[in-house]
N, C-alpha and C positions, 0 to 999 in steps of 0.2 A: 551709661546703659543700665537700665533697671534689672536687678537680679530676680530671676524667676523663683517664686516661692515654692516650698515643698512641705510635705506633711511634717517633717522633722523640725521645720522652722516655725510652726504654728504653736501659739501659746496654749496652755491647758484650757483656758476659757474659750479660745478660738476653736479648739478641737471639739469641745462640747457643742458649740454653736453649729459647726459644720455637720456633726453627727445628727443633731436635732433637725436641721434642714433636710438632710437626706432621708431620715426616717419619716418626716412629714411628707416628702415627695412620694415615698413608697406607699404610705397609708392613703394618700389622696389620689393614687393612680386608679385608672379604670379597671374594674374587676371584670375583664372579658378575656376570652381565649386569645392566645397569641395568633396573629395573622399568619396564615400559611405562606411559606416562602414562595410557593408557586403562584401566589396572587400578584407578586410584583412583576411588572413588565420586563425588566432586564433579565430576570430569572426565566420567564416564559420564553423569551427570545433565545437565550442561551440553550435551553432545552430543545427548542425547535431546530437550531442550527447544529447542535452537538449532542444528540441524544445518546444515552448509554447503549441503547439497542434499538434496532428498527425491526418491527414485525411486518413482514411483507408476504405477498402471495403472487404466484405466477398468473399473469393476466393472459399472455399469449406467447406462443413459441413459433419462431421462424427458423426453418431448417435450411441451412446453406449447403450442407452435404451430410452424409451419414455420420461424419465425425466432427461436425461443427454446427452449433445452433445458437441463435440469439433468444434470450429469455427476457420478456418485458415484465417487469416487476412493479406492482402497485402496493400502496399501503393497505394494511389489514386492520381496519378499525375494531373488528371483533376481538383482537388481541392487544389493543391499546395504541396502535399507531394510526393517527388520523391524517397525517400529511408527511410527505417525503422531505428529508433534510436537504437543503441546498448544498451545492458543491462547486468546486472550481474544475474547469476542463482539465483532464489529465489525472484526476484522483481516482481512487478505487474503493470498493466495498469489501470488507472481510466477511465471508459467508461462513456461518457455523453449521456443522452437520453432525449427525450421528450415523456412522458407517459401520455396520456389523458390530455394534456395541461400543465402538470407540468414538469419542468426541474429537472431531478434527475441524480445522478451519483452513480456508484458502482465500487469498486476496484476488479479486478480479477487477480490472480496470473498467470504468463505466464508459460504455460506447456511445451513450446518448449525450446531448448537450445539457448544460445546467438548466436552460430555459424549459427543457422538456419536463422538468419536475413540476412546472406549473400545470402541465397536463396530467400530472399524477403518475409519471412512469420513469423508471430507470431501465436501461438496456444493458444487459451483460451478455457478452458473446463468449462461449466456452468451446474450446477445441480439445478433442481427446488427446491426451498425452500418453505415449507408450509407457506402461507401467504406472500411470497415474491413477491412484485410487479414487480421488475426489472427482476429477473430470469425467471419468467413466461413470461414476455413480450419478452425477448430475444429468448427463446425457441419456442415461438409461432409465432414470426414475422420475425426474421432474416432468410434470405435466400441468395443464391448466388447472389452477386451484391449489397446487402444492404450496404448503406453508413454508416460508423461508425466513430464517433469522440472520440478520446482518448487522454490521457495525454502522456507525455514522461514516460518511465519506472521509477518507484519510489520504495522506500521501503528499509528497512535495514535487511530483513530476508535473509541475504547472509552469505556465509562462509568467515571468515577472519582468516588466519592462525596465526596471532599474538595474536588473542583473543581466538579462538576456538581450541578444542583438535583435534588431528589427526583423531580420530574416532567420527563420529556423529551418534547418535541413533535418527532416524527420527520417530516421532509418527504422523501418519496421520489418518484422519477420513473423509469419504465421498469425496467431491471434494477437500479436503485439501491435497490430494495426488499430486496435480498439480505441486507445486514448487519442489517436490522431483523428479518428472519426469525430470524437468529441471536440477536439480543437477546431477542425474544419467547419463543423456545424456552428460552433460559437463565433468563428470569424464571419461566417455567412449571416448569422443573426445579429451581428453588431456588438457582441459581448466581449470579443477579443479583437485586438488590432495588431496583427503582425503578418508577415509573409510566410506561408507554409509551403515548402517544397518537399513532398513526400517521396522518398525512395523506398519502394515497397518490394521486398525480396520474397520470392516464392519459387517453388519448383516449376510450376506451369502457370499459365495465365488463368486457367480455371480454378486453381488453388487460391487465387488472390480475391478474397471476399471483399465486398464493398467497392470494387474498382469502378463499376458503372456509376455508383453514387458519387464517388470522388470526382469522376470526370464531369458529371452534371454540376457539381458544386464549383469545379474549376471553371466551367463555362459561364457560370453565373457571377463569379467573383475572381478577378485577375490575381488576387493575393494568394490563391490556392492553386497548386500544381501537383500532379501525380506522375511519377515515372515508375513503371513496372520493370523490375529486374528479375529475369527468369534464369534459373540455374540449369534447368533440364529441357528447355524448349527455346526455339528461335521464333520470334513473332514480330511482324512489322510494327514499328512504333514502340517497341520495347527494347531494353538493354538485355544483353545475354551475359551470363556468368554470375559474378557476385558483386556486392557493393564495395568497391575498392576506393582507394584515395583518388584515383583518376576519375571515377564516376562522380564522386562527391565534388571534386574540383570543377568538373564540367558543368554542373548545375548550380554551384554556389556563386554568389555575387563576387566579382573579381576585385573590386576596389573598396570593399567595406567588410567589417566584421560580420560573422554569422555564427549562430549557435547550432549545435548538433544535439538532437534529442534521439535517444535510442530506446526501443522497446521490442523485446523478442526473446528467443531462447538463448541459453548461455553460450551455445556454440556460435551464435551470431555475434555476441559480445566479444568472445575470444578472438574472432577474426577481425571484426570491425575496429576494435580498439587499437590493434596493431596498424591498421590502415590510417586511422585518424591521427596517430602519432606522427605520421609522415607529413601531415599538413601544418604542424606547429601551431595548432589552435590554442588560445589561452585556456587554461584549465576550467575557469568559471563558465566557459561557453559550451562545455561538454556535459550533458546530463543523461543519466541512466535511470530507467525504471527497473529496479532490481527486485525481483521476486526470487529469493535464494533457494527456493524449494528444490530446484533441479540442478543445483550446482554440484559438480563432482570434484572433490579435493585433489585427486590424482592428476588433474589437468594442469595444476599449478606447479611451476618449476620449483617453488620453495616448499612444497609439501614433503615433510620428513617421514611420513608414516608408511604403513603397508595397507593399502586400500582393501585388501582381502582379509584383514584381521577382524577380530571381534573382541569387545571388552565388556566388563561389568560396570554399570552405572548405578550408584546408590543415590537415590533421590530422597531428600528430606523436605517435607512440606507440611506446614502447620502442625508440627510436633510428631508427625508420623514419618516412617522410613520404609522405603521399598527398594529392592535391588533388581534391576532389569538388565537385559542384554542389549548391546548396541553395536551394530556393524560399523567398521571404521569409515565406510563411505556413506554413513547415515547420520544426519544431525541428531543431537541430543533430543531436540523437540519431537522429531518424528518417532524416535524410539519410545519416548514417554507416551505419545499418543497411541502407538501400537500396543503398548502395555496397559492401556485403559486409564492412564493418569491424565486428569484434566488440567493440563498445564496452560498457562496464559500464552496467547499468541494473537497477533493481528497481521503485521506486514510480512512476517516470515523472511525478512531481508536484513535484519539487524539495524533497522532505521528507527522504528517507533519507540523502542525501549520497554514495551509492555512486558516482555518475558525476562527482563533484567534479573539475573540470578548470580549467586556467589559460588565460585569454584573453591571448594574446601580442600581438596587434594587431587592429585593426578595431573596429567598433561593433556592439553587440547590444542587443536589447530583451528584458527579463524582466518579464512581467506582475506587477504588485504582488500580485495575489491568490495567486500561487504562488511568490513570491520569499521563501524562508525562509533565505537566506544570512546568515551573521554579518556584522557591520559590517566586520570585518577582511577578509573575502572580497571585499566590494565595493571596499574601498580598494586591495587588492593584485591585483585583476583575476581573481578566481576565480568560476566560473560552474557551473551545473548544466545541461549540454546538453539534458536531457530537457524543460526548459521555457524554453529560450533560443532566440530567433529572430534571424537576421542582419539587420543594417541596412546592411552593406557587406561587402566581401571580408574574411574574418577568418582568423587563424591561431590554433589552439588546441593545447594540449598535454594529451593525454588518457591517463590511466593504463590499462593493458591490463586487460581483464576477467579476473577470477580464474577459472581453470578449475575448475568444481565437478563 
């Protein structure tokens, strides 16, 4: 086998020849500006699919109720976005806003199908959350023409045929139905191929947005089925009560594997997860869309703190230091936002890693259901402030948010 040569094995005469050849190549090169990287097709494609930021504006608003609206968003060429980034059904956009001087962000599942981007539109459906600063701001302030800044589509709440079963039991609550609308429309349009049985929980039939549309899609495609589960009303053709193991088993295929996809409020997860455990479903078949914004630590049996307490959080960022107050039942991220600190955030669920920070001192609590850190992060004291709660005064080192 021929031994590969190296600089150290070249003779002095050979090195002079090598250097002469290289200098000659440099001197004979074209004296022209370096080609812009954006001129290369792979880079243009990557930018189109994964833009650092999308500048959008509200095209149309559809009111479902005083506390729930759908916003149709289109590209805003005047601010640099000429076309919408493609996405997979089930993904979300992280919307950036300035509310009362504080820079905040919230993830919202995309309710439209990927193919709708070809018509130049995303659809976000927002429901007012009690005590929710951002949902209330959007519902009260967004109107046709409002400028919106959002991320590229993100998230892993998507169907993957190599991982998921052919039949998906969807469990939705409130505005958690939005990704399932995207799934159903994608099935109908031929871009997804699986059976979707949607168990849609709401207080009353009137509270269940998109029901008529789901029924129309189910009539047009046998792979789609919707079952309304009403907790405060009895109605013909609907289930009464909550989405229990018995209800899931009733509609799930009897002799084959099935996946369970859940999207809704934390209270729904707390109840449904216990019911799903009774079914002995393989772990890989149970998927959650986790937006940890409304998680309450005291609901976990392993929470060791006092949710009524308050602590001092010292934030070090880009050579600067600021000490703020953080209530025990508030994430470090929300406390930073309330104090006017522009902290990085996207998923707000501990998944994307954008807010990855170092815990320099103090004790914190990270709920197991949203703790997706690597083992090395746990060992060396790295956290995701979006789903981390203080148990004492703490000091954290936070990377500055990338200006997009």
